[in-house]
C-alpha positions in Angstrom: 135.2 -77.5 -127.3 136.2 -76.8 -123.7 137.1 -73.2 -124.9 135.3 -70.0 -122.8 134.0 -68.2 -125.9 132.4 -71.8 -127.0 131.7 -72.3 -122.7 129.8 -68.7 -123.0 127.7 -69.9 -125.9 126.8 -72.7 -125.1 125.9 -72.2 -121.8 124.6 -76.0 -120.1 123.3 -77.9 -123.8 126.9 -78.5 -124.6 128.4 -81.6 -124.3 132.5 -80.4 -123.4 135.6 -82.4 -125.2 138.8 -80.9 -124.2 139.4 -80.8 -127.9 143.0 -81.7 -128.1 142.5 -85.0 -127.1 141.5 -87.9 -129.5 140.2 -90.5 -126.5 138.1 -87.4 -124.7 135.9 -86.8 -128.0 135.9 -90.4 -129.1 134.2 -90.5 -125.4 131.9 -88.1 -126.0 130.4 -89.5 -128.2 129.9 -92.4 -127.3 128.1 -91.2 -124.0 125.9 -88.5 -126.3 125.0 -91.9 -128.9 124.0 -94.4 -126.1 122.6 -91.8 -123.3 119.5 -91.0 -124.5 118.5 -88.7 -121.4 121.7 -87.0 -121.4 120.9 -86.1 -125.1 117.2 -85.1 -124.8 118.6 -82.5 -121.7 121.1 -81.3 -123.8 118.5 -80.3 -126.7 116.1 -79.3 -124.2 118.2 -77.0 -122.3 119.9 -76.5 -126.5 115.6 -75.1 -127.0 116.1 -72.6 -124.3 119.5 -70.5 -124.9 118.6 -70.0 -128.1 115.8 -67.2 -127.6 119.4 -65.9 -125.8 120.0 -65.4 -130.3 117.2 -64.3 -130.7 116.8 -61.2 -133.3 115.0 -59.5 -131.3 116.7 -59.8 -128.0 120.0 -59.6 -129.8 118.3 -55.8 -131.4 117.5 -55.1 -128.0 121.3 -55.6 -126.1 122.4 -53.4 -129.3 119.2 -50.6 -128.7 120.5 -51.1 -124.6 124.0 -50.3 -125.3 123.8 -47.6 -127.9 121.0 -45.6 -125.8 123.3 -46.0 -122.5 126.5 -44.7 -125.2 124.1 -41.9 -125.9 122.3 -40.6 -122.9 
């Protein structure tokens, strides 16, 4: 879906469509089925993007917030 929270998380690893437009959803699915290059790019971007959400990275971010609050 083309909504802010999904865009923030998905970044450049998602093929965005308007969730309220059935034709756009249908066309998006068709594009992803038929465009292997685009699909591969999105997968590779997703594999890079997911690193932002590793437990170690999330813990580090929480510790930064905690330490900044207590300084």
